[in-house]
C-alpha positions, 0 to 999 in steps of 0.5 A: 384717205388714200395711202401715198404710192411709194417713190421710185427709190423706195421701189428700187431699194425694196427690190434689191433687199428682196433679191439679197435676202433670197440670194443669201438664203439660197447660198446658205441652204446650198452650202449646208446641202453640199457639206452634208453630201460631202460628209456622207457620200463623197470620197474622203482624202487625207494628206500627210507630209514629210520633209527631207534635206538633200544634197545640192547635186540632187537638185540638178537636172541630169544632162543628155535627156530627150523629150521622149524620156519622161524624166529627162527634165526632172531633177535627180531627186525626183527621178530617183524617187519616182523610178520603179527601182525605188517605188516597187520595193517600197510598195511591197514592203508596205503591202500596198499591192494587196491593199490597193487591189481590194480598196482602190481597184476592187479587183479580183486578183490577189495582188495588183500588177506592178504597172498599176501599183506604180501608176497609183503611187505616182498619182497620190505622190507629190514632190515639191522643192521649197523655194530657195532651199534644198528641202523637199516636201513629200506629200502623199494623199490617201483615203486611209490616214495611216497609209498616207503617213506611212508612205510619206515616211517610208519614202523619206527613209528609203531615199536617205538610205539609198543616197547614204549608201551611194555616198559611202560607196563613192567614198570607199571607191575613191579611197580604194582607187587612190590606194591602188594608185599609191601602190603603183606609184610606190613601185615606180619610186622603188624602181627609181631608188634602185636605179639611183643606188646602182648608178651611185655605186658604179660612180662613187662606190658602195657608200658616198659620205660627205661631212655635214653638220656634226661630221656625219656622212649622208645616206646612200640615196641622198641626192648629190644636189642636196649634198651640195646644198648642205655643204654650201650651208655648212660653208656659210655658217663656218665662214660666219664663225670665222669672220666673228673670230677675226673680228675679235682680233682686229675690230676697232684697232688700226692694222696691224694691231690685234686684240690678242696683242693688247696689254691685259687691261686693254685686252680685257676691256676690249673683250668686255666691249665685244661681249666675249668675256668669260664669267670666271674672268669677270668674277676675278676682276671684281674680286681683285677690285674689292681686295684693292679697295679693302687694302686702300681703306685699311691704309687710310685707317692708319694700318701699317704696311706690315699689318697681318691683315694687309699682308694676307689681303696682298697675298690673296690679291697676288694669287688672284692676279696670277690666276687672272693672268693665266685665264687671260693667256688662255683666252688669247690662245683660245681666240687664236686657236678658234680662228685657225680652226674656223679658217681651216674648216672654211678651206676644207668645206670650200674644197669639198664644195669645189670638188663636188661642183666639178663632179656634178659638171662632169659628163659621167655624172649626168645619168646619175643626176637625171635619175635623181631628179626623176626619183625626186619627181616620182617621190613628190607624186607619191607624197601628193597621193598620200596627202590626198588619201589622208585628206579623204580619210579625214573628210570621210570620218563618221559624220552626218550624210548629206541627206537629212530627214527634217520632219516626219509625217504625222497621221492626219486626223482631218480629211483634205476637202479644200478643193471640194469646199471650193467647188461647193462655194462656187456652186452655192454662189451661182445657185444663189444668184440664179435663185434670187434672179428667178424669184425676182422674175416670178415676183415681177411676173405676178405683179404684172399679171395682177395689174392685167387682171385689174 
């Protein structure tokens, strides 16, 4: 009994399955061989990373660069870190010139040349800006794990040290320059003060005093404009005081009547309405009212007029009324006197204002006024410089600098073989395809030769 021939679909599936098995086997074998070769024969690279936060200005590209300048289109931080002035001291501090001379370059000289050392440092160093931030990742690759970490950390520390020193220098420079400006401006102000004082002595004598608040004289160097303003303020306050006293005399009464001319009871009532009544008067009024009530109650209780108690109360009542009359008379005189004093002070201040205004408008005072205004301007400039210095000192109090080390590099324990593994995978994939195709071709060729022999 003959075995039926396989169908075309079965033959296709058999070919595909055979091809896949060969390809997978070839891929696994190639990968294992590649890993063995890398682990034992290929150069191992270790990668260490540190991160620093820089000032926003460090991310800017310096203007004025040319295409011939390799750092023309690099940000400030990269120009600083990759500069020979930055890297050469770091290479010497870590003794990398000697280490690389024996390891990387295998030269006979004791030390590596600065050019070769810089070239190797720039080759193994990578600087990346974290997108959307001012954080820089410092990546260093080396065949020695500790060396990679030491270099990354040394770059981070040195960059912070350099930039912090520059910041402190700039702050001190700003303060020194401002102090110099203040000293020069102080000289100008002193000269202007001497000029104003001289003019004032020539025009007004060695001391020019005008009564201000409390009747005290103004200092020698006060501006005439300021004195006039103070006089006007005093005049306004005195005028208001005078108007208030006049109101006590005339308020709510038809002319020519005055409060001070009213009978005692109406006078006291009006003072109470104006809240001008003295405490002693109010107390006496209450005492008198209480005494009158006591006498009335005793009479209602059938006490005779000559009763000793009623007589004593009447005697006390008369004494208090007499004292009240004296206080009322004193209040009348005080209101009139205060009104007259306020009126005379208004007149005096008005005359002083008029006299000073006339002096200020005279041609002989123009040089003094101009000198005083110039002094005020120079003094304002000096005050502004002092305020700026105070602000700078406040802003530059001991505080954190703009550069911060966010993370330090750790000594890597696993070599960085990602690129080598990627190449191995690609080679293994291509090798598996070629091997599977070659085996399938050989199988087809063998079958064809068998058929021809039959």
